[in-house]
C-alpha positions as CSV (number, residue, x, y, z in Angstrom):
1,M,0.0,0.3,-0.1
2,Q,2.9,2.3,1.2
3,A,4.5,1.7,-2.5
4,L,1.9,2.2,-4.7
5,S,0.6,6.0,-2.8
6,W,4.7,6.7,-3.3
7,Q,4.1,5.6,-7.0
8,V,1.1,7.7,-7.1
9,L,2.7,10.8,-5.5
10,T,5.9,10.6,-7.4
11,R,3.5,10.4,-10.8
12,E,1.6,13.9,-9.1
13,I,4.9,15.4,-8.9
14,K,5.8,14.6,-12.5
15,F,2.7,15.5,-13.6
16,L,2.9,19.0,-12.3
17,A,6.6,19.7,-12.9
18,G,5.5,18.5,-16.5
19,I,2.6,21.1,-16.9
20,A,5.3,24.1,-14.8
21,V,7.7,23.9,-17.7
22,I,5.1,23.4,-20.0
23,S,4.0,26.7,-18.7
24,V,7.0,28.6,-18.4
25,A,7.9,27.9,-21.9
26,Q,4.6,29.1,-23.5
27,T,4.5,32.3,-21.5
28,W,8.5,33.2,-23.1
29,F,6.9,32.2,-26.9
30,N,3.5,34.2,-26.0
31,C,4.6,37.3,-24.1
32,Q,6.9,38.8,-25.3
33,R,6.3,42.2,-22.8
34,C,6.8,40.2,-19.9
35,H,10.5,39.3,-20.7
36,A,11.4,42.3,-18.9
37,D,9.0,42.3,-16.4
38,P,9.6,39.3,-14.3
39,R,6.3,40.0,-12.0
40,S,4.6,39.9,-15.2
41,Y,5.9,36.8,-16.2
42,A,5.7,35.0,-12.9
43,L,2.4,35.3,-12.7
44,V,1.7,34.5,-16.9
45,S,3.5,31.8,-16.4
46,F,1.3,30.9,-13.1
47,F,-1.9,31.7,-14.9
48,S,-1.0,29.2,-17.9
49,F,0.4,26.7,-14.8
50,C,-3.7,26.8,-13.4
51,I,-5.2,27.2,-16.6
52,W,-3.0,23.6,-17.7
53,I,-4.4,22.2,-14.3
54,L,-8.2,23.4,-14.1
55,L,-9.0,22.2,-17.8
56,W,-6.9,18.5,-17.9
57,R,-8.3,17.8,-14.4
58,G,-11.7,19.3,-14.7
59,N,-12.6,17.9,-18.5
60,S,-10.9,14.4,-17.0
61,W,-13.7,14.1,-13.9
62,M,-16.5,15.5,-16.3
63,T,-15.7,13.2,-18.9
64,D,-15.7,10.5,-16.3
65,Y,-19.0,11.7,-15.3
66,I,-20.6,11.8,-18.2
67,D,-19.2,8.6,-19.3
68,A,-21.1,7.0,-16.7
69,R,-24.7,8.8,-17.6
70,I,-24.3,8.8,-21.4
71,P,-22.3,5.4,-22.6
72,W,-20.6,6.3,-26.2
73,L,-21.8,3.1,-27.5
74,K,-25.4,3.6,-26.5
75,E,-25.8,7.3,-27.6
76,P,-22.4,8.2,-29.5
77,V,-24.3,11.9,-31.1
78,K,-25.9,12.8,-27.8
79,R,-22.5,11.9,-26.3
80,L,-20.5,13.6,-28.3
81,A,-22.9,16.5,-28.5
82,F,-23.0,17.1,-24.6
83,S,-19.2,16.9,-24.5
84,V,-18.4,19.5,-27.1
85,V,-20.6,21.9,-25.4
86,T,-19.9,21.2,-22.2
87,T,-16.2,21.6,-22.9
88,I,-16.6,25.3,-24.3
89,V,-18.8,26.7,-21.4
90,Y,-16.7,24.9,-18.7
91,T,-13.3,26.5,-20.6
92,V,-14.7,29.5,-21.1
93,G,-16.1,29.9,-17.5
94,V,-12.6,28.8,-16.1
95,V,-10.8,31.0,-18.0
96,L,-13.0,34.1,-16.8
97,L,-13.2,32.9,-13.1
98,L,-9.5,32.6,-13.3
99,M,-8.9,36.3,-15.0
100,Y,-11.1,37.7,-12.1
101,V,-8.8,36.1,-9.2
102,F,-6.3,37.0,-10.9
103,R,-7.0,40.9,-10.7
104,L,-8.7,40.1,-7.5
105,V,-6.0,38.9,-5.4
106,F,-2.8,40.2,-7.8
107,D,-4.1,42.9,-9.0
108,F,-2.8,42.1,-12.2
109,T,-4.9,42.4,-15.9
110,F,-4.6,40.9,-19.1
111,G,-5.3,43.6,-21.2
112,N,-6.6,42.6,-24.4
113,A,-5.3,39.6,-24.4
114,L,-9.1,38.2,-22.8
115,Q,-10.3,37.1,-26.4
116,Y,-6.7,35.4,-27.6
117,T,-6.6,33.6,-24.2
118,L,-10.3,32.4,-24.3
119,V,-9.7,31.4,-28.3
120,Y,-6.2,29.6,-27.3
121,S,-7.5,28.1,-24.1
122,T,-10.9,26.4,-26.1
123,V,-8.5,25.3,-29.0
124,I,-6.3,23.2,-26.6
125,T,-9.2,22.0,-24.8
126,L,-10.7,20.4,-27.3
127,I,-7.7,19.0,-28.3
128,V,-7.2,17.7,-24.7
129,C,-10.6,16.6,-24.7
130,L,-10.4,14.7,-28.2
131,F,-7.6,13.0,-26.9
132,L,-9.2,12.2,-23.3
133,H,-13.0,11.2,-25.2
134,G,-10.8,9.2,-27.7
135,R,-9.3,7.3,-25.0
136,A,-12.8,6.9,-23.1
137,F,-14.3,5.7,-26.4
138,F,-12.0,3.1,-27.4
139,L,-11.9,1.8,-23.6
140,N,-15.9,1.3,-23.9
141,W,-15.3,-0.5,-27.4
142,S,-12.2,-2.9,-26.0
143,K,-14.6,-3.7,-22.9
144,V,-17.8,-4.2,-25.4
145,E,-15.7,-6.4,-27.7
146,L,-14.2,-8.7,-24.6
147,D,-17.5,-8.5,-22.6
148,A,-18.9,-10.3,-26.3
149,E,-15.8,-12.2,-26.8
150,K,-16.3,-13.8,-23.4
151,L,-20.1,-14.5,-24.2
152,R,-19.2,-16.1,-27.4
153,N,-16.8,-18.2,-25.2
154,E,-19.4,-19.4,-22.7
155,N,-21.8,-19.7,-25.8
156,L,-19.3,-22.1,-26.8
157,T,-18.6,-24.0,-23.6
158,A,-22.1,-23.9,-22.7
159,R,-23.0,-26.1,-25.8
160,Y,-19.9,-27.8,-25.2
161,E,-21.6,-28.8,-21.9
162,A,-24.9,-29.4,-22.9
163,L,-23.7,-31.7,-25.9
164,K,-21.5,-33.9,-23.4
165,G,-24.0,-33.8,-20.8
166,Q,-27.2,-34.3,-22.0
167,L,-27.3,-38.2,-23.6
168,D,-24.5,-38.7,-21.2
169,P,-23.7,-42.7,-19.8
170,H,-26.5,-42.6,-17.3
171,F,-28.9,-41.7,-20.1
172,L,-27.3,-44.4,-22.4
173,F,-27.2,-47.3,-19.5
174,N,-30.9,-46.7,-19.0
175,S,-31.5,-47.3,-22.8
176,L,-29.5,-50.2,-22.7
177,N,-30.9,-51.8,-20.2
178,V,-34.8,-51.1,-21.7
179,L,-33.4,-52.6,-24.8
180,T,-32.5,-56.0,-22.7
181,N,-35.7,-56.0,-21.8
182,L,-37.2,-55.8,-25.2
183,V,-34.9,-58.2,-26.7
184,Y,-36.9,-60.8,-25.2
185,Q,-40.3,-59.2,-25.4
186,S,-40.6,-58.3,-28.9
187,A,-37.9,-58.4,-31.7
188,D,-39.8,-55.8,-33.7
189,Q,-40.2,-53.4,-30.5
190,S,-36.3,-53.8,-30.3
191,A,-35.7,-52.8,-33.9
192,A,-37.7,-49.6,-33.5
193,F,-36.2,-48.7,-29.7
194,I,-33.0,-49.0,-31.7
195,K,-34.0,-47.6,-34.8
196,Q,-35.2,-44.5,-32.3
197,L,-32.0,-44.5,-30.0
198,S,-29.9,-43.7,-33.0
199,E,-31.7,-41.0,-34.4
200,V,-31.2,-39.5,-31.3
201,Y,-27.7,-39.5,-31.1
202,R,-27.2,-39.1,-35.1
203,Y,-29.1,-35.6,-34.1
204,V,-26.5,-34.8,-31.6
205,L,-23.5,-35.1,-33.9
206,D,-26.0,-33.5,-36.7
207,I,-26.1,-30.2,-34.9
208,R,-23.3,-29.9,-32.7
209,H,-21.5,-27.1,-34.9
210,K,-24.7,-25.2,-35.1
211,E,-25.9,-22.6,-33.0
212,L,-30.0,-22.5,-34.3
213,V,-32.3,-25.4,-35.5
214,S,-35.7,-25.4,-37.0
215,V,-38.7,-26.2,-34.7
216,E,-39.5,-28.4,-37.2
217,E,-35.9,-30.4,-36.6
218,E,-36.3,-30.3,-32.6
219,M,-39.5,-31.4,-32.6
220,K,-38.8,-34.3,-34.5
221,F,-35.7,-35.0,-31.9
222,V,-38.2,-34.7,-29.0
223,E,-40.4,-37.1,-30.4
224,S,-37.6,-39.8,-30.4
225,Y,-36.2,-39.2,-27.4
226,L,-39.4,-39.3,-25.9
227,Y,-40.4,-42.7,-27.4
228,L,-37.0,-43.8,-25.5
229,N,-38.5,-42.7,-22.3
230,K,-42.0,-43.8,-23.1
231,I,-40.7,-47.5,-23.3
232,R,-39.4,-47.0,-19.7
233,F,-41.8,-45.7,-18.5
234,G,-45.2,-46.7,-19.8
235,D,-48.2,-45.1,-19.5
236,K,-46.4,-43.3,-16.4
237,L,-44.9,-40.7,-18.5
238,R,-47.6,-39.4,-20.9
239,F,-47.0,-36.5,-23.7
240,V,-49.5,-33.9,-25.1
241,N,-48.3,-32.0,-28.8
242,K,-50.1,-29.0,-29.1
243,L,-47.7,-27.5,-31.3
244,N,-49.8,-26.3,-34.8
245,D,-46.5,-24.3,-36.5
246,T,-43.3,-25.1,-36.2
247,T,-41.7,-22.7,-38.3
248,G,-39.3,-20.4,-36.8
249,N,-35.5,-21.6,-34.7
250,V,-34.7,-22.6,-31.6
251,P,-31.0,-23.3,-30.0
252,P,-30.3,-27.3,-30.9
253,L,-31.4,-29.2,-27.7
254,A,-33.5,-26.1,-26.0
255,I,-36.5,-28.0,-25.9
256,Q,-35.4,-31.4,-25.3
257,M,-33.7,-30.4,-22.2
258,L,-36.7,-28.8,-20.9
259,V,-38.3,-32.1,-21.6
260,E,-35.3,-33.7,-19.9
261,N,-35.5,-31.7,-16.5
262,A,-39.4,-32.6,-16.2
263,I,-38.5,-36.5,-16.6
264,K,-35.9,-35.9,-13.8
265,H,-37.2,-33.4,-11.4
266,N,-40.3,-34.9,-10.9
267,V,-41.8,-38.2,-9.3
268,I,-43.3,-40.5,-11.7
269,S,-45.5,-43.4,-10.9
270,E,-48.8,-45.1,-11.8
271,D,-50.3,-43.1,-9.2
272,D,-48.2,-40.0,-9.8
273,P,-48.0,-39.7,-13.7
274,L,-45.9,-37.0,-15.7
275,T,-48.0,-35.0,-18.5
276,I,-45.5,-32.9,-20.6
277,S,-47.1,-30.6,-22.8
278,I,-45.9,-28.5,-25.5
279,S,-47.2,-25.8,-27.3
280,R,-46.9,-22.3,-29.0
281,L,-47.7,-19.2,-27.6
282,N,-47.3,-16.1,-29.7
283,D,-43.6,-16.2,-30.4
284,T,-42.1,-19.0,-27.6
285,I,-42.7,-22.5,-27.4
286,A,-44.2,-23.4,-23.9
287,V,-43.2,-26.6,-22.3
288,E,-45.5,-27.5,-19.7
289,N,-45.5,-30.3,-17.5
290,N,-47.9,-31.0,-14.0
291,L,-45.5,-30.4,-11.0
292,Q,-44.5,-33.4,-8.4
293,R,-41.3,-32.7,-7.5
294,R,-38.7,-35.2,-6.6
295,Y,-36.7,-34.1,-3.8
296,T,-33.6,-36.4,-4.2
297,S,-31.9,-35.5,-7.5
298,E,-29.9,-37.7,-9.7
299,P,-26.4,-37.8,-9.3
300,H,-26.1,-36.5,-13.0
301,A,-28.2,-33.8,-12.8
302,S,-25.7,-30.8,-12.7
303,G,-27.6,-27.9,-12.8
304,I,-27.1,-27.7,-16.9
305,G,-30.9,-27.1,-18.0
306,L,-32.4,-23.9,-17.4
307,D,-29.0,-22.0,-17.1
308,N,-27.6,-23.6,-20.1
309,I,-30.5,-22.7,-22.2
310,S,-30.5,-18.9,-20.8
311,K,-26.7,-18.5,-21.2
312,R,-27.3,-19.4,-24.7
313,Y,-30.3,-17.3,-25.5
314,E,-28.2,-14.1,-23.7
315,M,-25.6,-15.1,-26.8
316,L,-28.0,-14.8,-29.5
317,T,-30.5,-12.3,-28.6
318,N,-32.1,-10.2,-26.2
319,K,-35.0,-12.0,-25.5
320,S,-34.6,-14.1,-22.4
321,I,-36.5,-17.6,-21.0
322,V,-39.7,-16.9,-18.7
323,V,-39.8,-19.6,-15.8
324,E,-43.6,-20.0,-14.6
325,E,-44.1,-22.3,-10.7
326,T,-47.3,-22.4,-9.9
327,P,-48.4,-25.1,-7.1
328,G,-49.7,-27.2,-9.8
329,A,-47.5,-26.9,-12.1
330,F,-44.2,-26.0,-14.0
331,K,-43.8,-24.0,-17.3
332,V,-41.1,-22.6,-18.9
333,M,-41.3,-20.2,-22.4
334,I,-38.3,-19.9,-24.4
335,P,-38.3,-17.6,-27.5
336,I,-38.3,-18.6,-31.2
337,L,-35.9,-16.9,-33.4
338,Q,-35.8,-16.1,-36.6
339,L,-32.7,-16.6,-39.3
340,A,-30.8,-13.5,-39.8
């Protein structure tokens, strides 16, 4: 902490020393009559020093203040216009106030130099502010780019986790167990089961590089996935498809993940069958089930589900998913997207 404070103090001293040197040099070149009058030379140099400090520090503070209230990337025209106006008003105000203070305290007047001082100070300030505002714009732009890259990386990670965790060995193990029993019961049903299982895994491989798939494709996959689960649960698992319009697109596996969440986290038994319905509400797909929560989660239910879908929508659009829970039902609505 002491080392940091010393570094800040050293930097501040260097800054003030640099401004002092610039002020003295500026007086030498701009005030010829001051060469023969040490008092005037000192006062003009001090005036220049104060102007530089007040304009640099003041405009720097105003830049930060305006940045917090009018972001560059959201309202660039308003931000630029507001910056120019406040810079000019602040500069003129500081110059006039400082001249008044010098006349009151040091009995020193600038004579006919008022107009020159105002124009000169305004031009210098605008140059300095151009640097400050350009720096602020670049930093904001860089931050947005970094945030976008972070979201892209999160999206890739989420998609990878979805593909890796959705149809994991646990699901395959259950499917093979069901298939083992089917082999002794019905060869035709076993063949149909294997076909649907292959369709499920083929779909996962086909969409692994896609950000969006059609609702129609996703629903075919969901039906294959539900077929496998209905073989496992029988009449204890019921599915109602109310989707009469399959236009539009959704992130891959989004609907299937909601169906799987319903199966994972609810009791499914003869006394308490689970009913899952899928419907279209305006520009959303609604997946709803009767709520009979299972309080002992399966080991592989790692919380990918809703969080995964939400992050992918955050990456793709400004629309978000909606979750509604009532004492007897659980519903999730995901927006339908259109390909650009």
